[in-house]
Structure formats: C-alpha cells, structure tokens
N, C-alpha and C positions, 0 to 999 in steps of 0.2 A: 505492501499500497503507501509505503514512504518515498520509493522512489516516485509513483505514479505521481503527488502530490510534488512532485521535485518538477520532474519535467512537465506538467498540468499547469501552476504555479509560475515555470517561467518562459512557457507560453504563451501564458495569459499577458502578461509584462510584453515581449514581444509586440502581441498584438498590443494593446496599447499608449505601442513605445517607449515604455519607463524602462525604469532597472533597477535589477533587485532592490541592489540598494536604496534607490529614489522608493521606494515601497514600500522598505524599511522606513527608512523618514518619515516619508507618507505615517505609518503605523508609531512613530515616536520609538523607536525601538531601533539597538544598532544591527546593523546588516548583518554581520554576524552570530545574535542571537537569532533572525530571522532562518539565517541558513541551517543549520544546529537545528530547527522547527523541522521546515520543511525537510530536512534532508534524516533528522531520530521519529521521534512519538511522537510528534507533533501534536499539546493538547484542544481538544473541540475548543477552545477560549479562543485559542491564536489563529486555526481552522477558520471560526468563524470572522473575527475578527479580519484577515488575508481577503474573505472570500467579500465583505461588505466591504473594504479600499478599493481591489479591483472591480468591486462594484457590480460581482457577480453570489450564482447562488454557492451555495455551498457543493452542492451537485455539481455543477461547472469548477466544479478543483478534484474532481476523479476521472479520470477516462473510463465509460463510457455507453452503453448501447441505450438509444430508447428505450427498447424496450425489454434488459433485462433494470433487476432490483440493485436496488444501491441500500442499501440499509446502513444507519449509525444509531447504533441505541449510547446511549448510557445512563447506569443506573448506579449510584451507588459512591457516585467520581467514574467511575469503570467504565471502559468505553469498549464496544461490539461491537465487529460489523460483519453485517452479512449482506454476499451478491447470488444469495434465491433463495423462494422460499422456502426450501427444506431449512433451510439457514436460521431463514428468521424467524421461523416454529422453535426452531435447537433453542436459541433466545430466547425467546416470553417461553418458552416449558422451567430452561435453565432459574430465566427468575422469579417464577410463577412457586417452586421446588423450595428456592430462599427465602420468601416472604414465611 
C-alpha cells in the first residue's frame, strides 16, 4: 500500500505542477516528514491532510479501478484496509468479535 500512496502523491503533485517539497510547505510540515509518511505507514490523519491539500478525495491517493473495492477502516486506533468484499467482511467480523 505504501508504494501506492507514494506513487499517487507524486503523480498528483506532477499533475498539479507542484513538488513534494511545496506540498509539504502547504501542509505546514517538513518535507522529510512528508517523505517518511508517504514512504512508510502514514496515519489516516496524514492521508486526509494530503488529500485535502491536493484538493482530491482520500480514495484518489490509491490506485484502484472504479469497479474495485477500496475500504479503509479505522477502529480503536488501528487501520484496516480491504480490496475485496470478502476482506471487508473479514474486518467487520473481526471487529464485531472484539466488541
């Protein structure tokens, strides 16, 4: 997933005519922090801020076909992702068992 975010953020920046450094400045964070986030395990709040700053939806930061599922579920501070209905159901089942 991380390479995916890094690739899409760089692509979106190119399309908007800005650099990663300029994106970081607009987000009011150090370029190194943004680089670590998109190349590591970014928090959902960081993903939201990147999308907001670029003027796109969170889903635009991920490569996916329109007919594919992309689910991001955050529960009790843990982020879960699924790309299939079965995967999303597994997440829901797991979360239901833990409650």
